[in-house]
C-alpha positions, 0 to 999 in steps of 0.5 A: 512555529510561533503564532505572533499576533498583531498589536491590539489594545487590551480587550480589542478583538483583531480585525482586518481593517487596513493594509497592516492588518491584511499584511499580518494575516497573509504573512501568517497564511504564507508562513503556515504554507512555507512550514507545511511545504518544508515538513512535507519535503523533509518527510518525503525525503526520509521516507525515500531514505527509509525505502532505500534502506529496506531495498538495500537490506532486502538485496543483501539479506532477503534470499538468506532469510527466505532460505532459513525460513524454508527450512524452519518451516519444513522443520515446524511443519507450518507454512509461517515462521514467527520470529516473536523477538523481532515481531515479524512473521514470514509466511509462504503461500501457494497461489494457484494457477489462474487467468489474468487480463494482460491486454485490457484494450483487446479483452474489453473489445472481444468481451463486448463483441462476444457478449461476455460483459454488458458494460466495457469496464467489467474485466472481472467477468471477462476474466471469469469467462476466459477461465471458463473458455479455457476449461471448457474448450481449451482456448484462451480468449484474446487479451489473457494469459495464464499465470502458472501456480506459484509460491509467494513469500511474505514478511509482515508484522505481527500485530499485538493481540488485543483481548478488550481488557485493560492490563492491570498495573498491580 
């Protein structure tokens, strides 16, 4: 982007005094907005392409990676497999069974009616009450469901460790 400036004599500061000055200013604003829109569109397109590439790779090789990582995790007797050359780690995490609010409208109405919560948006308190009711009476409150224990697999970047000291160039 170029920053063309209006014609001014040396030492004179630009001011909008007429249609020509206003036109210059408005052309600059329009050019900036146009360039911003083009950059945003190109960026969104590239991000969509990268997301599609990732989904394709995960579809083609994700199961293979998970199978290998499970074997490697068992061999190492760990829940995380770190691959330093790739700067990535594969982690296996067991998520415990839990009560989840599935129908917020039904849960909100029952929670307010039964006095489990004081305000309508406090669904966290209702979820806790539903878990307690399930444990105490074996009864699941309306709008909730039980999510069974499951294992989650995550692939994440390994962040570089920072020691707070600058590296020497000796």
